[in-house]
PDB file as gemmi writes it, atoms N, CA and C in Angstrom:
CRYST1    1.000    1.000    1.000  90.00  90.00  90.00 P 1                      
ATOM      1  N   MET A   1     -39.992   2.634  55.566  1.00  0.00           N  
ATOM      2  CA  MET A   1     -38.716   3.261  55.795  1.00  0.00           C  
ATOM      3  C   MET A   1     -38.751   4.654  55.264  1.00  0.00           C  
ATOM      4  N   ALA A   2     -38.319   5.600  56.105  1.00  0.00           N  
ATOM      5  CA  ALA A   2     -38.323   6.982  55.711  1.00  0.00           C  
ATOM      6  C   ALA A   2     -37.112   7.381  54.902  1.00  0.00           C  
ATOM      7  N   GLN A   3     -37.220   8.389  54.150  1.00  0.00           N  
ATOM      8  CA  GLN A   3     -36.098   8.876  53.350  1.00  0.00           C  
ATOM      9  C   GLN A   3     -36.033  10.372  53.541  1.00  0.00           C  
ATOM     10  N   ASP A   4     -34.840  10.882  53.911  1.00  0.00           N  
ATOM     11  CA  ASP A   4     -34.663  12.283  54.078  1.00  0.00           C  
ATOM     12  C   ASP A   4     -34.551  12.928  52.645  1.00  0.00           C  
ATOM     13  N   VAL A   5     -35.110  14.069  52.517  1.00  0.00           N  
ATOM     14  CA  VAL A   5     -35.032  14.854  51.273  1.00  0.00           C  
ATOM     15  C   VAL A   5     -34.418  16.171  51.547  1.00  0.00           C  
ATOM     16  N   TYR A   6     -33.422  16.510  50.810  1.00  0.00           N  
ATOM     17  CA  TYR A   6     -32.824  17.795  50.955  1.00  0.00           C  
ATOM     18  C   TYR A   6     -33.411  18.713  49.842  1.00  0.00           C  
ATOM     19  N   ILE A   7     -34.049  19.800  50.286  1.00  0.00           N  
ATOM     20  CA  ILE A   7     -34.570  20.708  49.301  1.00  0.00           C  
ATOM     21  C   ILE A   7     -33.663  21.972  49.289  1.00  0.00           C  
ATOM     22  N   PRO A   8     -33.005  22.245  48.186  1.00  0.00           N  
ATOM     23  CA  PRO A   8     -32.134  23.361  48.104  1.00  0.00           C  
ATOM     24  C   PRO A   8     -32.886  24.657  48.147  1.00  0.00           C  
ATOM     25  N   GLU A   9     -32.095  25.752  48.290  1.00  0.00           N  
ATOM     26  CA  GLU A   9     -32.718  27.098  48.255  1.00  0.00           C  
ATOM     27  C   GLU A   9     -33.379  27.266  46.864  1.00  0.00           C  
ATOM     28  N   GLU A  10     -34.476  27.943  46.871  1.00  0.00           N  
ATOM     29  CA  GLU A  10     -35.283  28.081  45.642  1.00  0.00           C  
ATOM     30  C   GLU A  10     -34.435  28.688  44.505  1.00  0.00           C  
ATOM     31  N   VAL A  11     -33.538  29.608  44.828  1.00  0.00           N  
ATOM     32  CA  VAL A  11     -32.795  30.266  43.767  1.00  0.00           C  
ATOM     33  C   VAL A  11     -31.855  29.256  42.989  1.00  0.00           C  
ATOM     34  N   ALA A  12     -31.552  28.105  43.620  1.00  0.00           N  
ATOM     35  CA  ALA A  12     -30.662  27.121  42.986  1.00  0.00           C  
ATOM     36  C   ALA A  12     -31.464  26.224  42.062  1.00  0.00           C  
ATOM     37  N   ILE A  13     -32.781  26.129  42.198  1.00  0.00           N  
ATOM     38  CA  ILE A  13     -33.602  25.233  41.383  1.00  0.00           C  
ATOM     39  C   ILE A  13     -33.933  25.923  40.028  1.00  0.00           C  
ATOM     40  N   GLN A  14     -33.608  25.174  38.970  1.00  0.00           N  
ATOM     41  CA  GLN A  14     -33.872  25.663  37.626  1.00  0.00           C  
ATOM     42  C   GLN A  14     -35.309  25.355  37.248  1.00  0.00           C  
ATOM     43  N   GLU A  15     -35.818  25.969  36.175  1.00  0.00           N  
ATOM     44  CA  GLU A  15     -37.128  25.818  35.759  1.00  0.00           C  
ATOM     45  C   GLU A  15     -37.483  24.365  35.409  1.00  0.00           C  
ATOM     46  N   ASP A  16     -36.543  23.594  34.937  1.00  0.00           N  
ATOM     47  CA  ASP A  16     -36.740  22.200  34.542  1.00  0.00           C  
ATOM     48  C   ASP A  16     -36.689  21.256  35.762  1.00  0.00           C  
ATOM     49  N   GLY A  17     -36.501  21.806  36.962  1.00  0.00           N  
ATOM     50  CA  GLY A  17     -36.475  20.993  38.203  1.00  0.00           C  
ATOM     51  C   GLY A  17     -35.077  20.552  38.570  1.00  0.00           C  
ATOM     52  N   THR A  18     -34.123  20.779  37.734  1.00  0.00           N  
ATOM     53  CA  THR A  18     -32.732  20.410  38.122  1.00  0.00           C  
ATOM     54  C   THR A  18     -32.164  21.518  39.004  1.00  0.00           C  
ATOM     55  N   VAL A  19     -31.085  21.161  39.652  1.00  0.00           N  
ATOM     56  CA  VAL A  19     -30.449  22.101  40.568  1.00  0.00           C  
ATOM     57  C   VAL A  19     -29.123  22.467  40.040  1.00  0.00           C  
ATOM     58  N   LEU A  20     -28.858  23.783  39.968  1.00  0.00           N  
ATOM     59  CA  LEU A  20     -27.517  24.243  39.601  1.00  0.00           C  
ATOM     60  C   LEU A  20     -26.877  24.828  40.816  1.00  0.00           C  
ATOM     61  N   TYR A  21     -25.937  24.033  41.409  1.00  0.00           N  
ATOM     62  CA  TYR A  21     -25.275  24.413  42.631  1.00  0.00           C  
ATOM     63  C   TYR A  21     -24.123  25.310  42.386  1.00  0.00           C  
ATOM     64  N   THR A  22     -23.959  26.335  43.148  1.00  0.00           N  
ATOM     65  CA  THR A  22     -22.761  27.109  43.180  1.00  0.00           C  
ATOM     66  C   THR A  22     -21.940  26.672  44.388  1.00  0.00           C  
ATOM     67  N   GLU A  23     -22.544  25.984  45.315  1.00  0.00           N  
ATOM     68  CA  GLU A  23     -21.929  25.296  46.399  1.00  0.00           C  
ATOM     69  C   GLU A  23     -22.806  24.147  46.770  1.00  0.00           C  
ATOM     70  N   ARG A  24     -22.270  23.104  47.375  1.00  0.00           N  
ATOM     71  CA  ARG A  24     -23.039  21.931  47.634  1.00  0.00           C  
ATOM     72  C   ARG A  24     -22.942  21.623  49.125  1.00  0.00           C  
ATOM     73  N   THR A  25     -23.977  21.030  49.653  1.00  0.00           N  
ATOM     74  CA  THR A  25     -23.953  20.586  51.077  1.00  0.00           C  
ATOM     75  C   THR A  25     -24.023  19.097  51.087  1.00  0.00           C  
ATOM     76  N   SER A  26     -23.067  18.401  51.778  1.00  0.00           N  
ATOM     77  CA  SER A  26     -23.147  17.005  51.977  1.00  0.00           C  
ATOM     78  C   SER A  26     -23.455  16.684  53.406  1.00  0.00           C  
ATOM     79  N   HIS A  27     -24.273  15.724  53.648  1.00  0.00           N  
ATOM     80  CA  HIS A  27     -24.642  15.296  54.983  1.00  0.00           C  
ATOM     81  C   HIS A  27     -23.894  14.001  55.309  1.00  0.00           C  
ATOM     82  N   THR A  28     -23.006  14.066  56.220  1.00  0.00           N  
ATOM     83  CA  THR A  28     -22.181  12.892  56.567  1.00  0.00           C  
ATOM     84  C   THR A  28     -22.197  12.731  58.077  1.00  0.00           C  
ATOM     85  N   ALA A  29     -21.634  11.620  58.499  1.00  0.00           N  
ATOM     86  CA  ALA A  29     -21.497  11.323  59.911  1.00  0.00           C  
ATOM     87  C   ALA A  29     -20.666  12.380  60.586  1.00  0.00           C  
ATOM     88  N   GLY A  30     -19.887  13.117  59.847  1.00  0.00           N  
ATOM     89  CA  GLY A  30     -19.033  14.179  60.373  1.00  0.00           C  
ATOM     90  C   GLY A  30     -19.754  15.491  60.485  1.00  0.00           C  
ATOM     91  N   GLY A  31     -21.017  15.576  60.219  1.00  0.00           N  
ATOM     92  CA  GLY A  31     -21.743  16.864  60.239  1.00  0.00           C  
ATOM     93  C   GLY A  31     -22.205  17.251  58.899  1.00  0.00           C  
ATOM     94  N   HIS A  32     -22.775  18.448  58.828  1.00  0.00           N  
ATOM     95  CA  HIS A  32     -23.227  19.005  57.531  1.00  0.00           C  
ATOM     96  C   HIS A  32     -22.143  19.928  57.014  1.00  0.00           C  
ATOM     97  N   TRP A  33     -21.622  19.565  55.889  1.00  0.00           N  
ATOM     98  CA  TRP A  33     -20.436  20.294  55.336  1.00  0.00           C  
ATOM     99  C   TRP A  33     -20.913  20.971  54.061  1.00  0.00           C  
ATOM    100  N   ARG A  34     -20.579  22.240  53.919  1.00  0.00           N  
ATOM    101  CA  ARG A  34     -20.778  22.982  52.673  1.00  0.00           C  
ATOM    102  C   ARG A  34     -19.535  23.095  51.944  1.00  0.00           C  
ATOM    103  N   VAL A  35     -19.522  22.470  50.755  1.00  0.00           N  
ATOM    104  CA  VAL A  35     -18.272  22.423  49.944  1.00  0.00           C  
ATOM    105  C   VAL A  35     -18.245  23.689  49.054  1.00  0.00           C  
ATOM    106  N   HIS A  36     -17.156  24.365  49.076  1.00  0.00           N  
ATOM    107  CA  HIS A  36     -17.044  25.606  48.315  1.00  0.00           C  
ATOM    108  C   HIS A  36     -16.024  25.395  47.166  1.00  0.00           C  
ATOM    109  N   LYS A  37     -16.399  25.761  45.944  1.00  0.00           N  
ATOM    110  CA  LYS A  37     -15.404  25.792  44.877  1.00  0.00           C  
ATOM    111  C   LYS A  37     -14.553  27.004  45.009  1.00  0.00           C  
ATOM    112  N   SER A  38     -15.044  28.066  45.664  1.00  0.00           N  
ATOM    113  CA  SER A  38     -14.324  29.230  45.965  1.00  0.00           C  
ATOM    114  C   SER A  38     -15.224  30.087  46.858  1.00  0.00           C  
ATOM    115  N   ASP A  39     -14.636  30.872  47.663  1.00  0.00           N  
ATOM    116  CA  ASP A  39     -15.409  31.801  48.499  1.00  0.00           C  
ATOM    117  C   ASP A  39     -14.484  32.934  48.923  1.00  0.00           C  
ATOM    118  N   ALA A  40     -15.058  33.875  49.650  1.00  0.00           N  
ATOM    119  CA  ALA A  40     -14.351  35.135  49.980  1.00  0.00           C  
ATOM    120  C   ALA A  40     -13.223  34.969  50.933  1.00  0.00           C  
ATOM    121  N   ASP A  41     -13.194  33.851  51.733  1.00  0.00           N  
ATOM    122  CA  ASP A  41     -12.134  33.688  52.714  1.00  0.00           C  
ATOM    123  C   ASP A  41     -10.854  33.217  52.007  1.00  0.00           C  
ATOM    124  N   ASP A  42      -9.743  33.189  52.724  1.00  0.00           N  
ATOM    125  CA  ASP A  42      -8.515  32.727  52.073  1.00  0.00           C  
ATOM    126  C   ASP A  42      -8.694  31.244  51.676  1.00  0.00           C  
ATOM    127  N   VAL A  43      -7.838  30.800  50.857  1.00  0.00           N  
ATOM    128  CA  VAL A  43      -7.948  29.461  50.241  1.00  0.00           C  
ATOM    129  C   VAL A  43      -7.422  28.334  51.153  1.00  0.00           C  
ATOM    130  N   TRP A  44      -6.964  28.748  52.322  1.00  0.00           N  
ATOM    131  CA  TRP A  44      -6.461  27.750  53.298  1.00  0.00           C  
ATOM    132  C   TRP A  44      -7.616  26.922  53.806  1.00  0.00           C  
ATOM    133  N   PRO A  45      -7.558  25.633  53.991  1.00  0.00           N  
ATOM    134  CA  PRO A  45      -6.342  24.790  53.743  1.00  0.00           C  
ATOM    135  C   PRO A  45      -6.195  24.332  52.308  1.00  0.00           C  
ATOM    136  N   SER A  46      -7.165  24.537  51.445  1.00  0.00           N  
ATOM    137  CA  SER A  46      -6.982  24.172  50.049  1.00  0.00           C  
ATOM    138  C   SER A  46      -7.943  25.045  49.251  1.00  0.00           C  
ATOM    139  N   ASP A  47      -7.732  25.032  47.889  1.00  0.00           N  
ATOM    140  CA  ASP A  47      -8.591  25.853  47.032  1.00  0.00           C  
ATOM    141  C   ASP A  47      -9.940  25.188  46.806  1.00  0.00           C  
ATOM    142  N   PHE A  48     -10.103  23.960  47.379  1.00  0.00           N  
ATOM    143  CA  PHE A  48     -11.333  23.201  47.313  1.00  0.00           C  
ATOM    144  C   PHE A  48     -11.554  22.725  48.717  1.00  0.00           C  
ATOM    145  N   HIS A  49     -12.391  23.404  49.451  1.00  0.00           N  
ATOM    146  CA  HIS A  49     -12.533  23.143  50.906  1.00  0.00           C  
ATOM    147  C   HIS A  49     -13.998  23.172  51.287  1.00  0.00           C  
ATOM    148  N   ALA A  50     -14.222  22.855  52.544  1.00  0.00           N  
ATOM    149  CA  ALA A  50     -15.565  22.824  53.066  1.00  0.00           C  
ATOM    150  C   ALA A  50     -15.672  23.383  54.433  1.00  0.00           C  
ATOM    151  N   HIS A  51     -16.851  23.925  54.777  1.00  0.00           N  
ATOM    152  CA  HIS A  51     -17.091  24.513  56.141  1.00  0.00           C  
ATOM    153  C   HIS A  51     -18.132  23.651  56.787  1.00  0.00           C  
ATOM    154  N   ASN A  52     -17.944  23.311  58.056  1.00  0.00           N  
ATOM    155  CA  ASN A  52     -18.930  22.559  58.824  1.00  0.00           C  
ATOM    156  C   ASN A  52     -20.042  23.550  59.236  1.00  0.00           C  
ATOM    157  N   LEU A  53     -21.221  23.268  58.799  1.00  0.00           N  
ATOM    158  CA  LEU A  53     -22.341  24.142  59.106  1.00  0.00           C  
ATOM    159  C   LEU A  53     -22.812  24.054  60.560  1.00  0.00           C  
ATOM    160  N   GLU A  54     -22.498  22.967  61.227  1.00  0.00           N  
ATOM    161  CA  GLU A  54     -22.828  22.775  62.648  1.00  0.00           C  
ATOM    162  C   GLU A  54     -21.763  23.310  63.579  1.00  0.00           C  
ATOM    163  N   ASP A  55     -20.533  23.480  63.117  1.00  0.00           N  
ATOM    164  CA  ASP A  55     -19.471  24.039  63.932  1.00  0.00           C  
ATOM    165  C   ASP A  55     -18.638  24.931  62.956  1.00  0.00           C  
ATOM    166  N   PRO A  56     -18.971  26.218  62.839  1.00  0.00           N  
ATOM    167  CA  PRO A  56     -18.264  27.087  61.898  1.00  0.00           C  
ATOM    168  C   PRO A  56     -16.762  27.236  62.100  1.00  0.00           C  
ATOM    169  N   ARG A  57     -16.268  26.698  63.215  1.00  0.00           N  
ATOM    170  CA  ARG A  57     -14.812  26.769  63.469  1.00  0.00           C  
ATOM    171  C   ARG A  57     -14.081  25.671  62.636  1.00  0.00           C  
ATOM    172  N   GLU A  58     -14.808  24.678  62.162  1.00  0.00           N  
ATOM    173  CA  GLU A  58     -14.200  23.564  61.417  1.00  0.00           C  
ATOM    174  C   GLU A  58     -14.201  23.843  59.941  1.00  0.00           C  
ATOM    175  N   LYS A  59     -12.995  23.632  59.374  1.00  0.00           N  
ATOM    176  CA  LYS A  59     -12.794  23.807  57.915  1.00  0.00           C  
ATOM    177  C   LYS A  59     -12.040  22.605  57.413  1.00  0.00           C  
ATOM    178  N   MET A  60     -12.536  22.016  56.317  1.00  0.00           N  
ATOM    179  CA  MET A  60     -11.998  20.762  55.816  1.00  0.00           C  
ATOM    180  C   MET A  60     -11.271  20.958  54.459  1.00  0.00           C  
ATOM    181  N   ASP A  61     -10.105  20.300  54.347  1.00  0.00           N  
ATOM    182  CA  ASP A  61      -9.367  20.237  53.059  1.00  0.00           C  
ATOM    183  C   ASP A  61     -10.006  19.134  52.262  1.00  0.00           C  
ATOM    184  N   MET A  62     -10.632  19.442  51.144  1.00  0.00           N  
ATOM    185  CA  MET A  62     -11.306  18.439  50.279  1.00  0.00           C  
ATOM    186  C   MET A  62     -10.351  17.430  49.682  1.00  0.00           C  
ATOM    187  N   TYR A  63      -9.075  17.683  49.623  1.00  0.00           N  
ATOM    188  CA  TYR A  63      -8.143  16.762  49.026  1.00  0.00           C  
ATOM    189  C   TYR A  63      -7.666  15.688  50.005  1.00  0.00           C  
ATOM    190  N   THR A  64      -7.712  16.002  51.311  1.00  0.00           N  
ATOM    191  CA  THR A  64      -7.200  15.030  52.301  1.00  0.00           C  
ATOM    192  C   THR A  64      -8.240  14.560  53.289  1.00  0.00           C  
ATOM    193  N   GLY A  65      -9.300  15.384  53.507  1.00  0.00           N  
ATOM    194  CA  GLY A  65     -10.263  15.125  54.582  1.00  0.00           C  
ATOM    195  C   GLY A  65      -9.775  15.622  55.954  1.00  0.00           C  
ATOM    196  N   ASP A  66      -8.655  16.302  55.943  1.00  0.00           N  
ATOM    197  CA  ASP A  66      -8.137  16.864  57.212  1.00  0.00           C  
ATOM    198  C   ASP A  66      -8.980  18.061  57.603  1.00  0.00           C  
ATOM    199  N   VAL A  67      -9.375  18.136  58.875  1.00  0.00           N  
ATOM    200  CA  VAL A  67     -10.215  19.152  59.405  1.00  0.00           C  
ATOM    201  C   VAL A  67      -9.371  20.033  60.378  1.00  0.00           C  
ATOM    202  N   TYR A  68      -9.540  21.324  60.216  1.00  0.00           N  
ATOM    203  CA  TYR A  68      -8.755  22.289  61.019  1.00  0.00           C  
ATOM    204  C   TYR A  68      -9.675  23.249  61.708  1.00  0.00           C  
ATOM    205  N   ASN A  69      -9.128  23.857  62.790  1.00  0.00           N  
ATOM    206  CA  ASN A  69      -9.853  24.937  63.442  1.00  0.00           C  
ATOM    207  C   ASN A  69      -9.570  26.155  62.571  1.00  0.00           C  
ATOM    208  N   SER A  70     -10.593  26.797  62.078  1.00  0.00           N  
ATOM    209  CA  SER A  70     -10.421  27.924  61.127  1.00  0.00           C  
ATOM    210  C   SER A  70      -9.834  29.120  61.792  1.00  0.00           C  
ATOM    211  N   THR A  71      -9.921  29.261  63.098  1.00  0.00           N  
ATOM    212  CA  THR A  71      -9.376  30.400  63.844  1.00  0.00           C  
ATOM    213  C   THR A  71      -7.876  30.224  64.093  1.00  0.00           C  
ATOM    214  N   THR A  72      -7.513  29.044  64.662  1.00  0.00           N  
ATOM    215  CA  THR A  72      -6.155  28.797  65.029  1.00  0.00           C  
ATOM    216  C   THR A  72      -5.306  28.064  63.902  1.00  0.00           C  
ATOM    217  N   LYS A  73      -6.051  27.541  62.911  1.00  0.00           N  
ATOM    218  CA  LYS A  73      -5.436  26.755  61.836  1.00  0.00           C  
ATOM    219  C   LYS A  73      -4.798  25.495  62.349  1.00  0.00           C  
ATOM    220  N   LYS A  74      -5.125  25.017  63.546  1.00  0.00           N  
ATOM    221  CA  LYS A  74      -4.567  23.751  64.063  1.00  0.00           C  
ATOM    222  C   LYS A  74      -5.408  22.578  63.605  1.00  0.00           C  
ATOM    223  N   TYR A  75      -4.680  21.516  63.289  1.00  0.00           N  
ATOM    224  CA  TYR A  75      -5.281  20.258  62.848  1.00  0.00           C  
ATOM    225  C   TYR A  75      -6.179  19.681  63.968  1.00  0.00           C  
ATOM    226  N   LEU A  76      -7.417  19.217  63.616  1.00  0.00           N  
ATOM    227  CA  LEU A  76      -8.312  18.692  64.611  1.00  0.00           C  
ATOM    228  C   LEU A  76      -8.424  17.142  64.383  1.00  0.00           C  
ATOM    229  N   PHE A  77      -8.803  16.736  63.148  1.00  0.00           N  
ATOM    230  CA  PHE A  77      -9.042  15.319  62.860  1.00  0.00           C  
ATOM    231  C   PHE A  77      -9.116  15.113  61.383  1.00  0.00           C  
ATOM    232  N   THR A  78      -9.184  13.891  60.938  1.00  0.00           N  
ATOM    233  CA  THR A  78      -9.346  13.563  59.543  1.00  0.00           C  
ATOM    234  C   THR A  78     -10.596  12.699  59.406  1.00  0.00           C  
ATOM    235  N   LEU A  79     -11.475  13.056  58.449  1.00  0.00           N  
ATOM    236  CA  LEU A  79     -12.614  12.237  58.178  1.00  0.00           C  
ATOM    237  C   LEU A  79     -12.173  10.920  57.558  1.00  0.00           C  
ATOM    238  N   LYS A  80     -12.885   9.850  57.786  1.00  0.00           N  
ATOM    239  CA  LYS A  80     -12.519   8.524  57.241  1.00  0.00           C  
ATOM    240  C   LYS A  80     -12.558   8.588  55.690  1.00  0.00           C  
ATOM    241  N   ALA A  81     -11.686   7.749  55.108  1.00  0.00           N  
ATOM    242  CA  ALA A  81     -11.616   7.686  53.656  1.00  0.00           C  
ATOM    243  C   ALA A  81     -12.953   7.392  52.984  1.00  0.00           C  
ATOM    244  N   LYS A  82     -13.723   6.465  53.529  1.00  0.00           N  
ATOM    245  CA  LYS A  82     -15.051   6.123  52.939  1.00  0.00           C  
ATOM    246  C   LYS A  82     -15.976   7.313  52.952  1.00  0.00           C  
ATOM    247  N   THR A  83     -15.874   8.104  54.036  1.00  0.00           N  
ATOM    248  CA  THR A  83     -16.744   9.337  54.097  1.00  0.00           C  
ATOM    249  C   THR A  83     -16.261  10.329  53.057  1.00  0.00           C  
ATOM    250  N   MET A  84     -14.988  10.469  52.894  1.00  0.00           N  
ATOM    251  CA  MET A  84     -14.509  11.401  51.877  1.00  0.00           C  
ATOM    252  C   MET A  84     -14.814  10.941  50.505  1.00  0.00           C  
ATOM    253  N   ARG A  85     -14.748   9.620  50.244  1.00  0.00           N  
ATOM    254  CA  ARG A  85     -15.174   9.070  48.925  1.00  0.00           C  
ATOM    255  C   ARG A  85     -16.609   9.376  48.618  1.00  0.00           C  
ATOM    256  N   TYR A  86     -17.535   9.308  49.652  1.00  0.00           N  
ATOM    257  CA  TYR A  86     -18.891   9.660  49.495  1.00  0.00           C  
ATOM    258  C   TYR A  86     -19.087  11.083  49.109  1.00  0.00           C  
ATOM    259  N   ILE A  87     -18.350  11.960  49.857  1.00  0.00           N  
ATOM    260  CA  ILE A  87     -18.454  13.405  49.530  1.00  0.00           C  
ATOM    261  C   ILE A  87     -17.953  13.642  48.110  1.00  0.00           C  
ATOM    262  N   TYR A  88     -16.820  13.013  47.760  1.00  0.00           N  
ATOM    263  CA  TYR A  88     -16.212  13.168  46.444  1.00  0.00           C  
ATOM    264  C   TYR A  88     -17.239  12.709  45.335  1.00  0.00           C  
ATOM    265  N   ALA A  89     -17.881  11.562  45.522  1.00  0.00           N  
ATOM    266  CA  ALA A  89     -18.859  11.072  44.559  1.00  0.00           C  
ATOM    267  C   ALA A  89     -20.085  12.057  44.471  1.00  0.00           C  
ATOM    268  N   ASP A  90     -20.460  12.656  45.563  1.00  0.00           N  
ATOM    269  CA  ASP A  90     -21.546  13.641  45.580  1.00  0.00           C  
ATOM    270  C   ASP A  90     -21.109  14.831  44.747  1.00  0.00           C  
ATOM    271  N   MET A  91     -19.905  15.268  44.979  1.00  0.00           N  
ATOM    272  CA  MET A  91     -19.366  16.470  44.229  1.00  0.00           C  
ATOM    273  C   MET A  91     -19.218  16.218  42.795  1.00  0.00           C  
ATOM    274  N   LYS A  92     -18.824  14.989  42.415  1.00  0.00           N  
ATOM    275  CA  LYS A  92     -18.703  14.635  40.955  1.00  0.00           C  
ATOM    276  C   LYS A  92     -20.006  14.669  40.266  1.00  0.00           C  
ATOM    277  N   ALA A  93     -21.121  14.494  41.037  1.00  0.00           N  
ATOM    278  CA  ALA A  93     -22.465  14.545  40.448  1.00  0.00           C  
ATOM    279  C   ALA A  93     -23.020  15.941  40.419  1.00  0.00           C  
ATOM    280  N   SER A  94     -22.294  16.933  40.816  1.00  0.00           N  
ATOM    281  CA  SER A  94     -22.784  18.317  40.798  1.00  0.00           C  
ATOM    282  C   SER A  94     -23.133  18.780  39.419  1.00  0.00           C  
ATOM    283  N   LYS A  95     -24.145  19.587  39.354  1.00  0.00           N  
ATOM    284  CA  LYS A  95     -24.503  20.247  38.060  1.00  0.00           C  
ATOM    285  C   LYS A  95     -23.578  21.341  37.680  1.00  0.00           C  
ATOM    286  N   ASP A  96     -22.795  21.761  38.673  1.00  0.00           N  
ATOM    287  CA  ASP A  96     -21.863  22.851  38.464  1.00  0.00           C  
ATOM    288  C   ASP A  96     -20.566  22.310  37.826  1.00  0.00           C  
ATOM    289  N   ALA A  97     -20.255  22.802  36.656  1.00  0.00           N  
ATOM    290  CA  ALA A  97     -19.079  22.298  35.956  1.00  0.00           C  
ATOM    291  C   ALA A  97     -17.781  22.582  36.669  1.00  0.00           C  
ATOM    292  N   GLU A  98     -17.677  23.673  37.359  1.00  0.00           N  
ATOM    293  CA  GLU A  98     -16.434  24.002  38.034  1.00  0.00           C  
ATOM    294  C   GLU A  98     -16.182  23.023  39.178  1.00  0.00           C  
ATOM    295  N   ILE A  99     -17.251  22.656  39.934  1.00  0.00           N  
ATOM    296  CA  ILE A  99     -17.083  21.640  40.993  1.00  0.00           C  
ATOM    297  C   ILE A  99     -16.677  20.300  40.412  1.00  0.00           C  
ATOM    298  N   ARG A 100     -17.414  19.886  39.321  1.00  0.00           N  
ATOM    299  CA  ARG A 100     -17.097  18.605  38.688  1.00  0.00           C  
ATOM    300  C   ARG A 100     -15.605  18.592  38.167  1.00  0.00           C  
ATOM    301  N   ASN A 101     -15.186  19.763  37.600  1.00  0.00           N  
ATOM    302  CA  ASN A 101     -13.787  19.785  37.084  1.00  0.00           C  
ATOM    303  C   ASN A 101     -12.803  19.664  38.214  1.00  0.00           C  
ATOM    304  N   LYS A 102     -13.090  20.182  39.382  1.00  0.00           N  
ATOM    305  CA  LYS A 102     -12.147  20.006  40.501  1.00  0.00           C  
ATOM    306  C   LYS A 102     -12.057  18.547  40.854  1.00  0.00           C  
ATOM    307  N   CYS A 103     -13.120  17.774  40.735  1.00  0.00           N  
ATOM    308  CA  CYS A 103     -13.076  16.351  41.013  1.00  0.00           C  
ATOM    309  C   CYS A 103     -12.475  15.510  39.838  1.00  0.00           C  
ATOM    310  N   ASN A 104     -12.630  16.016  38.654  1.00  0.00           N  
ATOM    311  CA  ASN A 104     -12.164  15.263  37.478  1.00  0.00           C  
ATOM    312  C   ASN A 104     -10.733  15.651  37.115  1.00  0.00           C  
ATOM    313  N   GLY A 105     -10.158  16.582  37.862  1.00  0.00           N  
ATOM    314  CA  GLY A 105      -8.803  16.985  37.552  1.00  0.00           C  
ATOM    315  C   GLY A 105      -7.758  15.975  37.982  1.00  0.00           C  
ATOM    316  N   ASP A 106      -6.731  16.423  38.612  1.00  0.00           N  
ATOM    317  CA  ASP A 106      -5.625  15.595  39.041  1.00  0.00           C  
ATOM    318  C   ASP A 106      -6.059  14.775  40.257  1.00  0.00           C  
ATOM    319  N   ASN A 107      -6.451  13.510  40.039  1.00  0.00           N  
ATOM    320  CA  ASN A 107      -6.922  12.656  41.176  1.00  0.00           C  
ATOM    321  C   ASN A 107      -5.804  12.345  42.155  1.00  0.00           C  
ATOM    322  N   GLU A 108      -4.524  12.559  41.797  1.00  0.00           N  
ATOM    323  CA  GLU A 108      -3.471  12.353  42.759  1.00  0.00           C  
ATOM    324  C   GLU A 108      -3.586  13.253  43.951  1.00  0.00           C  
ATOM    325  N   LYS A 109      -4.279  14.380  43.755  1.00  0.00           N  
ATOM    326  CA  LYS A 109      -4.433  15.322  44.896  1.00  0.00           C  
ATOM    327  C   LYS A 109      -5.319  14.688  45.992  1.00  0.00           C  
ATOM    328  N   PHE A 110      -6.242  13.814  45.643  1.00  0.00           N  
ATOM    329  CA  PHE A 110      -7.192  13.269  46.556  1.00  0.00           C  
ATOM    330  C   PHE A 110      -6.565  12.066  47.239  1.00  0.00           C  
ATOM    331  N   SER A 111      -6.049  12.232  48.418  1.00  0.00           N  
ATOM    332  CA  SER A 111      -5.322  11.148  49.172  1.00  0.00           C  
ATOM    333  C   SER A 111      -6.176   9.926  49.431  1.00  0.00           C  
ATOM    334  N   TYR A 112      -7.521  10.180  49.650  1.00  0.00           N  
ATOM    335  CA  TYR A 112      -8.417   9.047  49.983  1.00  0.00           C  
ATOM    336  C   TYR A 112      -8.825   8.212  48.759  1.00  0.00           C  
ATOM    337  N   LEU A 113      -8.449   8.606  47.575  1.00  0.00           N  
ATOM    338  CA  LEU A 113      -8.729   7.821  46.357  1.00  0.00           C  
ATOM    339  C   LEU A 113      -7.638   6.791  46.077  1.00  0.00           C  
ATOM    340  N   LYS A 114      -6.527   6.935  46.830  1.00  0.00           N  
ATOM    341  CA  LYS A 114      -5.411   6.019  46.601  1.00  0.00           C  
ATOM    342  C   LYS A 114      -5.611   4.806  47.429  1.00  0.00           C  
ATOM    343  N   GLY A 115      -5.273   3.651  46.839  1.00  0.00           N  
ATOM    344  CA  GLY A 115      -5.305   2.352  47.567  1.00  0.00           C  
ATOM    345  C   GLY A 115      -6.552   1.966  48.055  1.00  0.00           C  
TER     346      GLY A 115                                                      
END                                                                             
């Protein structure tokens, strides 16, 4: 059985072999999403959001999983709760304290963690 390995950009790899992410990429059934703790664009739809690397028009709210067209700001679809919980768990494991803090903050913001 094969296993995919994601090798980050060399600048993200520390001397001890650990990775210090300033942004993370999650591979899900919904595409490859790069999660940003912050970036140069506006904070819409949330201050913790992701861009679809396969379709740059898609932007996701990390608190709800809602995906929007970044040009028109129209709602497109919502990723399944289990997919969002996977991404959330991946982000909680980040070596970047700011990303971890966003996940460890007010969990009420994350609609897919309820129920």
